[in-house]
N, C-alpha and C positions, 0 to 999 in steps of 0.2 A: 562644566559646572557653572551655575548661575552666580554672577557677581553679587547680586542682592536678592537672595531667595525669599526674603519677606515681601518682595514686590511681585513675586511670580503669580500669574494667573494661568492656570492650566485649562484651556478651553475644551469643552466637550467635543468629541469627535462627531461631526455630523456630515451627511452627504451634501454634495454641492449641487445647487440648482442655479438658475439664472432668472432674474427679472429684467427682461430686455438685456441691456449691456452690463447690468450690475450683477456680479456674482454674489450669491448668498449661501453661507455655510462653508464647509471645508475650512481651508486656511485663509479665506478671504476676509478683508476688514469688515467689522460690524457696521452695517449701513444704517443711516438715519432717515426716517420717513416722516411725513406729515400728511395731512389731508385738507383739501379745500373745503371752505364752508360757504361758498357762493352757490347760487342756483346754476347747476351745470349748463342748462340751455343758454345762459348768459355767457356766451363764449369769451367775449372780451374780458369780462371781470374774472372769469375762471383762469384764463391764460395769464392775466396779470398776477394773480395769486400764485400760480404754479412757478412763474418766473421769479417772483420775489422769494419764494421758498428755496428755489434752486440757487439763487444768489447767496442766500444765507447758509448754504451748504447741504441742503437736502439732496440725498442720492436718489430718492424715489418719492413720488407724490401720488396719493390715492384720491380718486374723484368718485363721488356717489352717482350711481346710475339707476334711479328708482323707476324711470319711465322711458318710453320710446324717444321722447324729445331729447333726453339726456344722452342716450346712446347715439342719436343722430349728430349731436353736437360733439361727441367724443372724438370723431375722426379729425376735426379741425384742431381740437385741443391737443391731441397726440402729435399732430404735424408740427405744431408750434412749440411743443415742450422740449426743453433742453435735457430733461431726465425721463426715465421710464414712468409710464402712467399705469396705476392699478385701478381697475374698475370695481367699485364696490357694489355687489349684487346681493339682493335678498329675495329668495323665493321664486322669482319668475325666470325660468330657464331661457326664455327667448331673449331677455336682456343680456344674459351671459353670452349667447351666441352672437348677438349684435355687437357687443363690446369687443369680442374677439375679432370680429370682421372689421371693426373700426380701428384696430391696431393697438388695443390695450396690451401691455406687456405681461399683465397678470390679472387674474380674476379672484377677487375675494368672495368666497362662496362656501356654503355648507351643502355638499352634494345630497345629503339626506333630506334637505328641506325643499328641494326643487321638483319633487314629484316622482314619477315612475322611473323604473330602470331604463326605459327607452329614452326618456328625457335626459337622464344622466349621460347616457351614451352619446347623445347628440352634442351635449356641452363638451364632453371630453374630446369628441372628434373635432369640434370647432377649435378647441385649445391646441390640439395636435396640428391641425391644418395651418394655424396662424402663429405657431411658436409661442403660445401663452404658457406661463406657469400658473399655479393657483395658490391661494392661501386658504386653508381651512380655518375659519374664525369662530371659535367657541367662546361664548360669553355667559358668565354666571346668571345674567339677567334674562337669558332667553334659552335656557336648557330645555331639552325635549321633555314632554309630559311624562313619558314612561320612566325617565331617569329621576325626575322629581318624585314620582310615586315610589320608585325603588329605594331611593336614598333619603327621602323626607325633606330635603332642602338642598340647595346648591352646596356642593362640597368638593374637595379635590378629586376624590375617586369618581364622582359623577362627571366632572369635567374632562378628566383623562379618558373615561370610557366613551364619552361623546366624541372626543377628538379621534380616538382610535376607530370608532365605528365609521366615521366619515372617511377616514384614511383608507379603511378596508374597501369601501365602495370604489374609490379611485384606483386602488391596487387591482381590484377585480376587473377593472376596465383597462388594465395594463398602462396605467398612468402614474408616474412617480415624481413628476417635476412639480412638487409642491412643498410648502412650508406650513407650519401649524402655529396657531396662537390659542391660549386658554386665559382669556382676560377676565378680570373682576375688579370692581371698585374697592373691594376689601383687600388690603395688602397681604394679609396673612393667607387668605384663600388663594390669591393669584400666585404668590410665591410657592405655596405648597403644591398647587396644580402644576406649575411649570417644573418643579423638581420631580414630581411623579412622572410627568410626560417625558422629561429628559432621560429618565431611567428606562422608559418603556419603548422608545423608538430612536432611530438615528436621523430622523428628518430634521432639517433646520427649523429653528424656533424663532417666531416673531414675538418680541416681548412688548408688553404694555400693561399699565395699570389703567383700565378704562374708566372714563368719567371721573378723572382724578380731582377735578375742581378748577378753581380759578388759578391765575398765574402764580401767586405765592404759595397757597396751600397745595395746589396740584403739583407744583415743582417739588415741594418737600416730600409729598406722598410718593411721587414717581421716583425720586432719588433714592428713597428708602427701599422700595420694591425692586426697581431695576438694578440699583446698585448691589443689593444682596445677591441677585441672580448672576449678574455680570462678574462680580468678584468670585463667585463659585464656578465661573467658566461656562455658565449657561446663557445662551442667546446669540443669535446670528444677525438680527436686524431689530431695530427698536423704533417705536413711535411713542412719544410723550403726549398724552391726551389732556389738553388744557382748554378751558373756556377762555381762550385768548387768541390772538392773531396766530396763524400757523407758523409764521416766522419765529415766534417765541418758542414754539414746540421744538423747532430745529435747534435753536440756540441752547435750550435746556438739554436736549439730547446730546449735543456735542460736549457741553460742560460736564455731563455725567461721564461720558466716555473719556474725556481728557483727565478728569479727576482720577480715573483708574488706569491711566496710561494706555488705553486701548485705541484711541484715535487722537490725532493732534491736528488742530486747525486754528490758525489765528494766534493772537497774543493772549497768553495766560498771565494775568496780573496777580502777583503774590503781594498782598498788602496787609498791614497791621490794622487792628480796629481803632487805633489811636488812643492816647491817654494824655495825662498832664505833662508827660515827657516830650510830646511831639514838638518838633521845631518848625513845622509848617502845617498847613491845613490838609491833613492826609485824606480825609473823606471826600472833600471837594475836589482835590487833585485827582484821586482815583476815578471819581465820577466823570470828570471831564476827559481823562485819559481814555477810559473805556469807550466813551462816545466818539472821540477823535480817532481811535485805532480800530474801529469796527470794520473798516474797509480792508484791513490787512488779513490775508489768508495764510501767509507764511507762518509755520509753527515756530514760536519763540516764546521765551519767558522773560518777564520784567518784574523786578521787585521794587516796591515803593514802601519804605519803612520810615516811621517818624523820628527815630532816634538811633543812637549807636549801640543800644543794648543788643538788638538782634540784626540791625541793618547790615553791617559788614558780612556777617555769616550768611545771611540770605543772598546778598549780592554775589557772593563766591559761587553760587549755584545757578545764577541766571545769566542771560545774554546781556541784559542791561539792568543795572541796579541804581537806586537812588536812596540815599540815606540822609536824614535830617541832621544838621549840625548847628552849633551855636552861632550867635550873632548874625543870623540870616544867611549863613554861608553853608552850603550842603555839598555832599560828595556824590559824584557820578562814577559808576563802575561800568566797564565794558569787558565782556568775556570774563567776568569774575574778578577783574583787577581794578584798583583805583586808577581813574583816568584823568579827571579834572574836577574842579569845584564850580559851584553854580550859586548865584545869588537868588533871593526870593522872587524878584520881579518877573521872571519869564520862565518859570519852571515847566509849565505844561507845553508851551510852544517849543521849548528847547528839547524836552524829552520826546515829543512827537517827531520832531525832525531827526533826532538821533535814532529812534526806533525805526522810522521809515527807511533811513539809510542802511541800518543793519539788516532789515528785511530784504532790501534790494541786494545787498552783498550776499546773503544766504541764497537767494534765488539765482544770482549770477554764478555762484560757485556750484549750483546744482546739487547741494547737499543740505542735510538737516543739521541743526545745531547739536553739538555734542552734549545732550542731556540724557539722563537715564530714562529708560522706558520700562514697561512692565515685563518685557521679555528678557531684560538684562539681569 
């Protein structure tokens, strides 16, 4: 029996595939992806961006391969990458074959858009020969003409039909190592399409709200769409599409998963919005803490609350807690219990040192902190 059934997320049963060393689907963790925005032939810049994304926690990184110069550069990029590389292919089947030969772990491609059945067979054979998986990437903005004529506009049924048509082509070529996405910039359309596709097949699903916008608006839009699907148990890998640094996409992706208890990485800060009751500068303290703690990957929780109304209660549920008190003297909690008091002058430095010490203890013990997860 579940201890906290209101937190339960029952994930959709999907088949397991692999993107290089990363399992996608089945019971594997939901992976986080991003995409480079450098010119792929600029190998140094692209590798630097891949490495930065990986350091931020990206499990998989996608690289666009629109031309032969890009697929030529891909081999060196793959060799230097600490994570599997997905080659983004549109229309030209030779780029897909070249990307597979260059060591791409996965090809993002729509098999119905690359030409004749013979060309599809060549791409499938290259994927089989080089151990590539594939992603069928349906997008509301580029649906096939016959589906737009049939349905009159991009709609969930059209997107699902497109995805299943492409899937059938791969299945007819005895290839099933693929995942599917049905992305749209319209949250309602994307969510409905994914819901329909989840009911129609057991392939792993790559979630995304495409062209979501800038950092703030795109984060909100992606959180609504991806959050709704993930909460319903739909989704095996995610990419947050922002007009921002790819590292920001990774951070937002993890924050969405952490909020639902589906992945845990780094410090989760629980903090109040502050009010006239605050006994220290909460907003500035949290801002500095998040900046200073960005290097910690150990999953742990820290509460930073301005006064005693909610502070002690929140601290009971976190690894490290800090609650504002009167006369410039505040309470620090460790493992949910009052530990010591702290004066105003060195709050951030003191808490950073304490949190780093706690993270090291957790790592040394080889165990996660005893906090509830979605599975409990």
